[in-house]
C-alpha positions in Angstrom: -19.1 84.0 185.7 -18.6 80.6 187.3 -22.2 80.4 188.4 -23.4 81.2 184.8 -21.0 78.8 183.2 -22.0 75.9 185.5 -25.7 76.7 184.9 -25.4 76.7 181.1 -23.5 73.5 181.2 -26.2 71.9 183.4 -28.9 73.1 180.9 -27.3 71.0 178.2 -27.0 67.9 180.4 -30.7 68.2 181.6 -31.9 68.7 178.0 -30.1 65.5 177.1 -31.4 63.6 180.1 -34.9 64.6 179.3 -34.6 63.4 175.7 -34.8 66.9 174.1 -31.5 66.6 172.3 -29.4 63.7 171.0 -26.0 62.7 172.5 -24.0 64.1 169.6 -25.8 67.4 169.8 -25.2 67.5 173.6 -21.5 66.8 173.1 -21.3 69.6 170.5 -23.0 72.1 172.8 -20.8 71.2 175.7 -17.7 71.6 173.6 -18.9 75.1 172.6 -19.2 75.9 176.3 -15.6 74.7 176.8 -16.3 71.3 178.3 -13.9 68.7 176.9 -14.9 65.2 175.9 -13.1 63.7 178.9 -15.5 65.5 181.2 -18.6 65.6 178.9 -18.8 61.9 178.1 -19.1 60.7 181.8 -21.5 63.6 182.5 -23.9 62.4 179.8 -23.3 58.7 180.7 -24.6 59.4 184.2 -27.9 60.6 182.7 -28.5 57.6 180.4 -29.9 55.4 183.0 -32.9 57.8 183.6 -34.7 56.6 180.5 -36.8 59.7 180.3 -39.0 60.0 177.2 -38.9 63.1 175.0 -41.2 65.9 176.2 -44.4 66.5 174.2 -44.7 69.2 171.7 -46.1 72.5 173.0 -49.8 73.1 172.8 -52.4 75.6 174.0 -53.3 79.1 173.0 -51.2 82.0 174.1 -52.7 85.4 174.7 -51.6 88.0 172.2 -49.9 91.2 173.1 -49.1 94.5 171.6 -46.4 94.7 168.8 -42.9 95.5 169.8 -40.4 97.8 168.0 -36.7 97.2 167.7 -34.7 99.9 169.5 -31.1 100.8 170.4 -29.9 102.6 173.4 -26.6 103.6 175.0 -24.8 101.0 177.1 -21.6 101.1 179.2 -19.5 99.5 176.3 -21.4 100.6 173.2 -24.9 100.4 171.7 -27.4 98.0 173.2 -30.3 96.4 171.4 -33.8 95.6 172.6 -37.5 95.3 171.8 -39.8 98.0 173.2 -43.5 97.8 173.8 -45.4 100.8 175.2 -48.5 100.5 177.3 -51.2 103.0 176.6 -51.4 104.1 180.2 -48.5 102.5 181.9 -48.8 101.4 185.6 -45.0 100.8 185.6 -42.3 99.5 183.3 -40.6 96.1 183.1 -37.2 95.0 182.1 -37.5 91.5 180.5 -34.3 89.3 180.4 -34.2 86.5 178.0 -33.2 82.8 178.2 -29.9 81.4 177.2 -30.5 81.9 173.4 -30.6 85.7 173.5 -33.5 87.9 172.4 -36.0 85.7 170.6 -39.5 86.1 169.2 -40.9 84.5 172.3 -39.2 87.0 174.6 -40.4 89.8 172.4 -43.9 88.4 172.8 -43.6 88.6 176.6 -42.8 92.3 176.3 -45.8 92.7 174.1 -48.1 90.9 176.5 -46.9 93.0 179.4 -47.7 96.2 177.5 -51.2 94.9 176.8 -51.5 94.3 180.5 -50.6 97.9 181.3 -46.8 97.7 181.8 -44.4 99.2 179.2 -41.7 96.7 178.6 -38.1 96.5 177.3 -36.7 93.2 176.4 -32.9 93.6 176.3 -30.6 91.6 174.0 -27.5 90.7 176.1 -25.7 89.6 173.0 -25.7 93.2 171.6 -22.0 93.4 171.8 -21.7 90.4 169.5 -24.1 92.0 167.0 -27.3 90.7 168.6 -29.0 87.3 168.9 -30.2 87.5 165.3 -26.6 87.2 164.1 -26.5 83.6 165.4 -28.0 81.0 163.2 -26.9 78.3 165.7 -28.6 78.8 169.1 -25.9 76.8 170.8 -23.3 79.3 169.6 -25.4 82.1 171.1 -25.4 80.3 174.4 -21.6 79.9 174.1 -21.2 83.6 173.5 -23.2 84.4 176.7 -20.9 82.0 178.5 -17.8 83.7 177.2 -18.8 87.2 178.3 -16.6 89.2 180.7 -17.6 89.2 184.4 -19.9 92.0 185.3 -20.8 92.9 181.8 -24.4 91.8 181.9 -25.2 93.6 185.2 -23.8 96.8 183.7 -25.9 96.3 180.6 -29.0 95.7 182.7 -28.4 98.8 184.7 -28.3 100.7 181.4 -31.6 99.2 180.4 -33.1 100.4 183.7 -31.8 103.9 182.7 -33.6 103.5 179.4 -36.8 102.5 181.0 -36.8 105.5 183.3 -36.1 107.7 180.3 -39.0 106.2 178.3 -41.5 106.0 181.2 -40.5 108.8 183.5 -42.2 108.8 186.9 -43.0 105.1 186.8 -41.3 102.5 188.9 -39.3 99.7 187.2 -39.5 95.9 187.6 -37.1 93.3 186.3 -38.0 89.8 185.3 -36.3 87.0 183.4 -36.5 83.3 182.5 -34.0 80.5 183.0 -30.6 82.3 182.4 -32.6 85.5 182.6 -34.0 84.5 185.9 -30.5 84.0 187.2 -29.6 87.5 185.8 -32.6 89.0 187.6 -31.2 87.5 190.9 -27.8 88.9 190.0 -29.1 92.4 189.4 -30.8 92.3 192.8 -27.6 91.0 194.4 -25.7 93.8 192.7 -27.8 96.2 194.9 -29.7 97.9 192.1 -31.7 100.4 194.1 -34.2 101.5 191.5 -36.2 98.3 191.2 -39.7 98.4 192.7 -40.3 94.7 192.0 -38.6 91.7 190.5 -39.8 88.3 189.2 -37.1 85.6 188.5 -38.7 82.6 186.7 -36.8 79.4 187.5 -33.5 81.2 187.7 -30.5 79.9 189.7 -29.6 82.0 192.7 -26.0 83.1 192.8 -23.8 81.4 195.4 -23.4 83.7 198.4 -25.9 86.2 197.0 -26.7 89.1 199.3 -29.9 91.0 198.5 -29.6 93.7 201.1 -28.7 96.4 198.6 -32.0 96.1 196.8 -34.1 97.3 199.6 -37.1 98.6 197.6 -37.8 95.5 195.5 -40.7 93.2 196.2 -39.6 89.8 194.8 -41.9 87.1 193.3 -39.9 83.9 192.8 -41.4 81.5 190.3 -40.4 77.8 190.3 -41.5 74.5 188.8 -42.0 71.4 190.9 -40.0 69.1 188.5 -37.1 71.5 188.1 -34.8 69.9 190.7 -31.7 71.6 189.3 -32.9 75.1 189.8 -34.9 74.3 192.9 -31.6 73.3 194.6 -30.9 77.0 195.1 -34.5 77.9 196.1 -33.9 77.7 199.8 -30.8 79.9 199.5 -32.9 82.5 197.7 -35.6 82.4 200.3 -33.1 82.8 203.1 -31.4 85.7 201.4 -34.8 87.4 200.8 -35.6 87.0 204.5 -32.2 88.2 205.7 -32.6 91.3 203.5 -36.1 92.0 204.8 -37.6 92.2 201.3 -41.2 91.7 200.6 -41.4 88.4 198.8 -43.3 85.3 197.8 -42.1 82.0 196.4 -44.5 80.1 194.2 -43.8 76.6 192.9 -46.1 75.2 190.2 -47.0 71.5 190.6 -46.4 69.1 187.7 -44.5 71.8 185.8 -40.8 71.6 184.7 -38.1 74.1 183.8 -39.0 76.6 181.1 -42.7 75.8 181.5 -43.6 79.4 180.5 -42.0 79.2 177.1 -44.8 78.5 174.6 -42.3 77.6 171.9 -40.5 75.0 174.0 -41.2 71.3 174.6 -41.7 71.8 178.4 -44.5 74.4 177.9 -47.3 73.9 180.5 -50.2 76.1 179.4 -52.1 75.9 182.7 -49.1 76.7 184.9 -48.0 79.4 182.5 -51.4 81.1 182.6 -51.5 81.0 186.4 -48.0 82.3 186.6 -48.7 85.2 184.3 -51.8 86.1 186.3 -49.8 86.0 189.5 -47.1 88.2 187.9 -49.5 90.9 186.7 -51.1 91.0 190.2 -47.7 91.3 191.8 -46.6 94.1 189.6 -49.9 95.9 190.0 -49.6 95.7 193.7 -46.0 96.7 194.1 -45.2 99.1 191.3 -46.1 102.8 191.9 
C-alpha cells in the first residue's frame, strides 16, 4: 500500500499548494493519514512560495444520465456495496472506481451517464468494509480509512465487482475505469493480471511502481491525463512503457490547460470543455473495444 499512501499524502499537499484548503485543514488531513507534524510542516512550507490562487468554482452544464440503484453483492471478505445503472441495450458493462472520498453522488452520476450512453455500470464502494462511504461525515476520515486498508484488499474487491458485472450483464465484456485514487486502482487491477477486462480507462491515476501489465492481455487501455497535473504525470512515461512492453492496445491523451480531477463537476478544478471531450473519447473507446 506504499504507493497508495504516498499518493493520498501528495493529494493533500497539492490541494494546499493550490489554495483549495487552509494550512490547519491540511495538517489535520495529513495527521489522519499518519503523517506527523515534524514531517507535515516542512512539506507544507515548501509549497507556500508558490502563491497559487484558489481555483474557481465549478461551472458548466453536465449531461444527465439514468438513475442508479443501491445494490449489495458478495465480496471476498463480506458484503460489498455499490450503485448500479442498467443500460436498455448494453454494448458492454463498466466498473467505475471512485476518487479518494469513497462512493459519492458524483461517481454515481458517472455510472448513470454510462448507462445512458449504452454501457451498464457498477460504481463500487471500496469503503464497504467500514460500512460504506455514507457513514463518514468527514471526507478526510474516509480518505484515511482507504489509506489504512490491508494490502491487496481493494484488488480482491474489484475482482468481485467484475464477477457481479458478468452476472448482471452476461455475454458482455467488462471495462474498468476510475478517477484519481480510482485511476490508480484501475492501473493496479490491470497490473494484477485481471484477464476478463476488455478495456480500461484510468483518469489521472498514478501508475504503480514496477507495474507489469503483461497479465491483462485482452485490455485496450485509454490513459487520460491533464497537462497541469505534474504530480500524476510523473508516472505517465512509466505507464506508457509498461503498456508497450505488454503489447496492449493503448492510447494516452493529455488534455491541455486542464488540471487534476478536471472531470469532477462538483470540484474546484472542473474543466467543462476537457471533461466533455474526455467523455466523448471514453465512449468511443469502449464502443470500439468492448464486444
